[in-house]
Phi, psi and omega in degrees: 000136182288148174299151183297327180295323179291319180296323179294325181283331184293326181301306178300325179298315179297322179296315180296320179295316180297319179296318179297320178296317180297316179295325178296319178296319179298315180295323179295316180296318179296319179296319179296321180294315179298318179299318179297318178297320178294323179298315179298321181294335181272349183280149174281169178302318181293323178295317177296320181297324179297320179288325177294319178301318178294320178298313179298319181298324182281324192249340191232318188276063180248155177303130182090352179243244184259061178216156178297158005269351181230074182292143177303137179058020184055033181244102182268113183257021173290161188304321184283342191237350191293324180301310181292339182276340187236323188286115180075012183258129177297142178287154179287322184285324179223084187301340179284351180246131178285146175301311173229115175264113185310127177078000188224079182296329182297331181250025175256125185296327178302315180295319179297322182292317182286337176276341186074036181300142181300341183280350186285160170263138181084211187242168179294144177253153357292146181288320182249139179090189183284145175290161180291145177282168178300324178295318180292321177295322176300323177297314179299317180296319179296321179295313180299319181294332182281346183277121181275321181199164178292128177272093184298326180296321178293321179298315181291332182275356180300136182296144179291162177300147178294144177303142180225090181302319181222138181280325183269172179270348167220149176289292163237297170244328182296130180289155176249182180271355187290139173242197175229160181299150182307136179087354180271157177245139178245121177259133182229143171231122174239133188220138174230134173277129187291309181295141180285168177302327183289354178292345171084194188290331183302327175253016184050048176059036176100340186288336179272354185273186178292160182224156176248131184225144175230120176257141183214154171228132179235150179230136180262111177286325172221179177296340185240001180237120191222130181236134183233141173236127181217172178211133176254146177281355173280106182064021181050047186282113177265132185234124174245122186227136174245139180231131175233130181252102182275346184217141177237141178298138186121291172287333177237165178290348185204165167278147175221140177219145176245129182238137171237132185229132174246121176250138179235116176281098192265006177292149183278107179274122181305130178082350182237329182083197186255351191241038175281158180297330181291343183279351183249132183230144181235132180232136172242133180225149171239130180245125174244124184224150179211138169275103187280339176203162181306120178083001181240118181237145177231151180211149169235142184218080175294146181213153177230127179242127177263134183061056187292334185233119176276356182267352181228169179264011182291135178258010181297140175276136180270123179245125184230166178220105177280134177234130187214157178211158178217137176230111175276106188262344179197120177054241179256019179260134181222151167261136182233151178202154180206158175212133183234085177290145174272120182276322178198157177091017182295133173224137179295125180230170177234141174231119181057033180085000181260133182278124181276114185237351187229157171300139181282148177211166177193164178194172178166196182248133181243133176243119184246125173232184183297111177072011186218126177238130177233127182234127171259121192230160167236148183203160173261359184249134175273342180284142178241321177298153187304311183293338183272314181289331179293335178285354175112185180235166185256348186261143181259114181298332180296337176268004181077019183268122172217163175234151180273159175190181176205156173234137177229132178229142180217127175279133178243132177244137181239000000 
């Protein structure tokens, strides 16, 4: 056992050592901070800009935020576009303040937004994920301070937006060539009211009646490979679909996508069960789409469905041709329309108790925002799953019969 005098002396020694260690850590952190500030001060505008581009790519230029095709506030912070989107550009929320005022970070709206300054409109950015650290904000301030004036030549040389024939992932039912960025998830809700508009006030023009709904989740393995799993309450139709886009307009004259779809009629049929061969259907489609003028897109989507009808013994292959168009007439508002004639293999089928007698068609109004598509549609088909809408619709437009519906899509980032 140590003498009591030694034990009494050891306590102050430990305190002095702990205090020294704490002061050392403070001095080290202060030195690192000063060194970091000196490093930023020695960097050129282009060196700082390269680091800012990396910061934006990690924190801001995400699907549904500040990335094409519908960047929030029309501010695209992707590497190719962020300079032209912010330097010398008035902010949308406070047009009297520039997003980046060359040489003046204190009066640049971008800096105020990432700091959460009380003068801003709305909330601090980034909206999703962690806020920027003091070091990251310091990098942005150093970059803004390094800019002497707007480089008009760089602004004019910024690449134009990529062609976008269609904003949504379906026109109404016909698929488009659009995918989502790698690693993103797409959530979809598609809904049709069963009673037609002509049913009148008693069913509130169809809105009080029964409905058909299909919920889906899709995942992008790459920017061009996308897989979706969904289920409709019409015949408990489960749909697994893969989409691959081998060509994009720009490098090619058009967008192209190849789709393979497996549908399983999973409702329990008395005496047959859920796993009969007739319950499984396979469809292959090719979609060719082109933006023929700004805001105007056209598409053709030939398709072949094997075992199209589980209600009959017919082995005929169903061959269809989807035709679709989109016209963006104002901002993010578009008119959409489609028609899918059956070329061969027609067999009378039923969907949700409705007899399909006509080629399916649909149209409506589309509202596109960052990562979010909302479509208000009318259609003659109650079917939403691929094997069901390709078999046709039950309403005759000549009698003025249509039904209401809507599609909602949302990109999710984790």
